[in-house]
Backbone as CSV, one residue per row, in Angstrom:
resi,resn,N_x,N_y,N_z,CA_x,CA_y,CA_z,C_x,C_y,C_z
1,MET,73.669,-31.646,44.828,74.307,-31.977,43.572,75.519,-31.081,43.370
2,LEU,76.576,-31.662,42.900,77.818,-30.943,42.681,77.738,-30.208,41.343
3,THR,77.681,-28.876,41.399,77.577,-28.096,40.167,78.941,-28.001,39.497
4,LYS,78.916,-27.553,38.263,80.133,-27.476,37.472,81.146,-26.509,38.088
5,THR,80.671,-25.370,38.573,81.592,-24.381,39.135,82.201,-24.863,40.451
6,ARG,81.399,-25.512,41.302,81.946,-26.035,42.548,82.934,-27.163,42.290
7,LYS,82.645,-27.972,41.295,83.554,-29.054,40.939,84.880,-28.490,40.440
8,GLN,84.824,-27.430,39.641,86.045,-26.800,39.145,86.865,-26.213,40.284
9,LYS,86.210,-25.644,41.294,86.924,-25.101,42.450,87.640,-26.205,43.214
10,VAL,86.964,-27.335,43.381,87.564,-28.466,44.085,88.761,-28.989,43.306
11,ILE,88.606,-29.094,41.998,89.694,-29.583,41.153,90.873,-28.625,41.207
12,LYS,90.593,-27.344,41.131,91.652,-26.338,41.144,92.448,-26.371,42.450
13,ALA,91.783,-26.701,43.548,92.440,-26.717,44.856,93.467,-27.835,44.984
14,VAL,93.258,-28.966,44.307,94.159,-30.109,44.488,94.888,-30.538,43.218
15,ALA,94.647,-29.870,42.104,95.245,-30.277,40.832,96.765,-30.134,40.863
16,ILE,97.436,-31.058,40.205,98.892,-31.048,40.138,99.366,-30.055,39.064
17,HIS,98.662,-30.011,37.938,98.969,-29.057,36.868,97.672,-28.478,36.329
18,ASP,97.760,-27.574,35.371,96.595,-26.820,34.896,95.471,-27.689,34.347
19,LYS,95.804,-28.678,33.556,94.770,-29.482,32.897,94.551,-30.828,33.584
20,ASP,94.834,-30.872,34.860,94.713,-32.109,35.631,93.258,-32.371,35.998
21,THR,92.710,-33.469,35.482,91.342,-33.852,35.845,91.247,-35.316,36.254
22,GLY,92.312,-36.079,36.075,92.206,-37.512,36.317,93.171,-38.072,37.329
23,SER,93.987,-37.238,37.947,94.931,-37.757,38.930,94.167,-38.283,40.148
24,PRO,94.776,-39.180,40.890,94.086,-39.719,42.072,93.668,-38.638,43.055
25,GLU,94.486,-37.600,43.202,94.148,-36.522,44.128,92.848,-35.833,43.738
26,VAL,92.702,-35.545,42.451,91.494,-34.878,41.959,90.287,-35.786,42.133
27,GLN,90.439,-37.054,41.799,89.325,-37.977,41.927,88.904,-38.140,43.390
28,ILE,89.875,-38.190,44.294,89.571,-38.295,45.721,88.841,-37.052,46.198
29,ALA,89.287,-35.888,45.756,88.667,-34.629,46.181,87.227,-34.515,45.686
30,VAL,86.995,-34.855,44.434,85.642,-34.775,43.874,84.724,-35.786,44.561
31,LEU,85.217,-36.993,44.768,84.413,-38.000,45.467,84.097,-37.559,46.895
32,SER,85.070,-36.954,47.571,84.839,-36.487,48.937,83.754,-35.430,48.984
33,LYS,83.770,-34.521,48.034,82.752,-33.469,47.984,81.368,-34.081,47.728
34,ARG,81.296,-35.030,46.798,80.018,-35.686,46.509,79.521,-36.486,47.716
35,ILE,80.438,-37.137,48.427,80.081,-37.905,49.618,79.513,-36.983,50.685
36,ASP,80.138,-35.827,50.875,79.639,-34.865,51.870,78.219,-34.419,51.543
37,GLU,77.986,-34.097,50.280,76.656,-33.625,49.885,75.605,-34.717,50.030
38,LEU,75.968,-35.934,49.641,75.012,-37.036,49.742,74.743,-37.406,51.204
39,SER,75.733,-37.246,52.050,75.529,-37.501,53.488,74.520,-36.528,54.074
40,LYS,74.607,-35.266,53.671,73.636,-34.267,54.134,72.226,-34.638,53.676
41,HIS,72.113,-35.099,52.433,70.821,-35.509,51.895,70.250,-36.668,52.706
42,LEU,71.104,-37.631,53.036,70.627,-38.823,53.741,70.268,-38.547,55.191
43,LYS,70.787,-37.472,55.764,70.384,-37.111,57.125,68.929,-36.653,57.155
44,GLU,68.479,-36.036,56.076,67.080,-35.608,55.982,66.167,-36.743,55.547
45,HIS,66.631,-37.523,54.576,65.808,-38.588,53.992,66.387,-39.944,54.399
46,LYS,66.039,-40.367,55.582,66.635,-41.569,56.166,66.269,-42.856,55.429
47,LYS,65.145,-42.879,54.743,64.699,-44.111,54.084,65.102,-44.206,52.616
48,ASP,65.945,-43.310,52.160,66.379,-43.297,50.759,67.500,-44.329,50.571
49,THR,67.100,-45.597,50.414,68.091,-46.670,50.348,68.863,-46.670,49.035
50,HIS,68.261,-46.192,47.965,68.952,-46.165,46.684,70.141,-45.204,46.734
51,SER,69.939,-44.054,47.327,71.033,-43.085,47.467,72.081,-43.599,48.447
52,ARG,71.648,-44.300,49.472,72.591,-44.854,50.444,73.516,-45.862,49.766
53,ARG,72.969,-46.643,48.850,73.786,-47.611,48.122,74.822,-46.895,47.261
54,GLY,74.410,-45.804,46.635,75.345,-44.999,45.846,76.432,-44.402,46.718
55,LEU,76.057,-43.958,47.909,77.033,-43.398,48.842,78.079,-44.444,49.219
56,LEU,77.643,-45.634,49.534,78.576,-46.700,49.897,79.505,-47.041,48.738
57,SER,78.980,-46.990,47.530,79.795,-47.231,46.343,80.865,-46.151,46.183
58,MET,80.482,-44.880,46.407,81.446,-43.781,46.306,82.526,-43.881,47.378
59,VAL,82.137,-44.265,48.588,83.109,-44.417,49.674,84.112,-45.516,49.325
60,ALA,83.632,-46.625,48.774,84.517,-47.721,48.383,85.452,-47.290,47.256
61,ASP,84.936,-46.516,46.320,85.749,-46.028,45.206,86.843,-45.085,45.712
62,ARG,86.483,-44.192,46.633,87.474,-43.275,47.198,88.538,-44.053,47.949
63,GLN,88.125,-45.086,48.673,89.063,-45.916,49.412,90.043,-46.607,48.466
64,SER,89.556,-47.041,47.308,90.421,-47.677,46.318,91.462,-46.690,45.801
65,HIS,91.031,-45.471,45.516,91.962,-44.445,45.041,93.002,-44.116,46.115
66,LEU,92.569,-44.060,47.371,93.504,-43.785,48.459,94.529,-44.909,48.609
67,ARG,94.080,-46.148,48.510,94.998,-47.280,48.606,96.020,-47.259,47.471
68,TYR,95.549,-46.955,46.260,96.439,-46.867,45.105,97.493,-45.790,45.326
69,LEU,97.063,-44.616,45.773,97.978,-43.510,45.978,98.972,-43.811,47.094
70,GLN,98.525,-44.485,48.137,99.420,-44.838,49.229,100.507,-45.798,48.747
71,LYS,100.118,-46.719,47.872,101.065,-47.693,47.354,102.079,-47.044,46.404
72,LYS,101.605,-46.112,45.570,102.455,-45.512,44.550,103.316,-44.359,45.070
73,ASN,102.735,-43.485,45.909,103.465,-42.308,46.352,102.952,-41.879,47.733
74,THR,103.688,-42.254,48.765,103.252,-42.002,50.133,103.200,-40.515,50.462
75,ARG,104.120,-39.733,49.892,104.148,-38.298,50.161,102.882,-37.623,49.652
76,ARG,102.465,-37.954,48.434,101.232,-37.389,47.873,100.008,-37.882,48.639
77,TYR,100.056,-39.120,49.099,98.963,-39.685,49.901,98.778,-38.894,51.190
78,ASN,99.865,-38.653,51.897,99.784,-37.901,53.152,99.324,-36.468,52.900
79,ALA,99.769,-35.881,51.793,99.373,-34.507,51.468,97.871,-34.410,51.213
80,ILE,97.304,-35.367,50.482,95.863,-35.306,50.183,95.046,-35.578,51.444
81,LEU,95.546,-36.424,52.338,94.835,-36.663,53.596,94.745,-35.384,54.414
82,LYS,95.848,-34.639,54.479,95.838,-33.379,55.226,94.946,-32.348,54.552
83,LYS,95.070,-32.238,53.235,94.330,-31.218,52.496,92.830,-31.452,52.561
84,MET,92.399,-32.704,52.460,90.976,-33.026,52.464,90.450,-33.339,53.867
85,ASP,91.333,-33.326,54.855,90.965,-33.587,56.250,90.304,-34.963,56.386
86,LEU,90.980,-35.985,55.867,90.487,-37.356,55.934,91.293,-38.137,56.967
87,LYS,90.687,-39.191,57.503,91.377,-40.047,58.450,92.075,-41.152,57.702
88,LYS,93.095,-41.732,58.326,93.800,-42.848,57.702,93.005,-44.114,57.802
């Protein structure tokens, strides 16, 4: 589970300004962190189909944010891919 302090660290790492909580970069970063944690959980609990469905939903949501950012600002899109170590 993503705790409040870890979430704040993730937000601080990619935020555009001090009070940034809703930019696509922040949302992508938070979703990526949650996806990583849920993937670790699913490696132990292979039959947890409810969590797997949530994971697939988060991956689709992150993909939507990435597509939006690529369409609106390619420079910021490339920067978040490098920063979060994501594939195109």
